[in-house]
C-alpha positions, 0 to 999 in steps of 0.5 A: 056769662055766668059767675062763679057764685052762680054754681049751686054747689059749694064744693065744686065752686071751691074746687074750680076757684082753686084749681082752674087757672086758665081763663078760657077753661074757667069761663067755660066751666063756670057757664057749664056748672052753673047750668047743671041741676044741683042733684047732678052736681052732687054726683060730680062732687062725688067723682071729683073727691073719689067717693065711689059709694056716693057716686053709685048711690047718687046715680041710682037716685037721679035715675030713679027720680026720672033724670035721663041717663044721658043727662046723668052721665054728661051733667054728673059723671063726665062733668066731674071728670072734666075738673079731675082732668084739669087737676091731673094735667096741672099736677095738682093730683096724681095717678092714685087720686085719678084712679080713685076718681075713675073708680067713682065714675065707673061706679056710676057708669055701671047703672048708665051703660045698660040704659044707653045700650038698650036705648040704642045710643051709638058710642062716639067711636070704637077703640081697640086698646092694648099694651104692645108685645113684650110689655106687661104694664097696664096701669096707664092703659087702664086709666085711659080706658076708664076715661075713654068709656066715661067720655062715651067711647066703646073700648075693647081692652086687649090687655098686655103683651099684644102682638101686631096680629092681635091688634089687627084681628081685633080691628077686623072683628070689631070694625074699630076706627081707633087703636091705642097702643101703650108701652112703658119699656124703651125696649118694647117701644119699637113694637109700636112701629112694627104694629103700624107696619103690620097694618100697612102690610095688611092694607088696613092702615087707612081704615084706622087712626092710631094713637100711642102713649106711655112714659118713655114715648115722645111726640117725636117717636110717635111721628117717626113710627107713623102714628096719627097722634101722641097722648101724654096722659090719660086725660089727653088720651081722651082729647086725642081720641075725640079729635081723631074720631072727629067729635066735639068735646 
């Protein structure tokens, strides 16, 4: 088992020591970061601190130096977001900070995505995301999408004010196995249930897993509406999507 002092990056070592309190997560992350190459930990540090220009530059340098794109993504970009997710979950940081970190990750993924696509690496799953009919809020949805893409999912973003027919049409067009619905207004929450009923009527409910979220949404509401899962925040959205897709961390 690795020790905290084995992590060859002062910033990440300090962040982990200060913000990761659960012993199981602490041990897992120490083992992980201790095995990552120093130049990739620099990318992770740029993600954690929300420095998108550095994430862009360091990702390009790593690729130009011969580090495989998948290794750069896993050991640099996603590794950084793992610590960001814990800090967000434990309320050490909030949505504006997470958005800055997600933008930094996106700056690096711009260089990774074309390489992975050209190499034929399959995404973990294809996800349809949208805010339900009557609701125009999208900050939470967009944050979920950034993190899902960074975690290896292919995401089709339908936007806001999305009808049940639009969700169904997107699933059929893209052969998606996951659907994520968001709502921020209590008045639009019932449209989640209406959309799920529409999937049943279209004889497609067994073909997709449906996850829901948003500020007023609760696990009890999600269960009542017939959803497969509920996510409290963007980090949990990724965990839920992985579970529904049957893939590991």
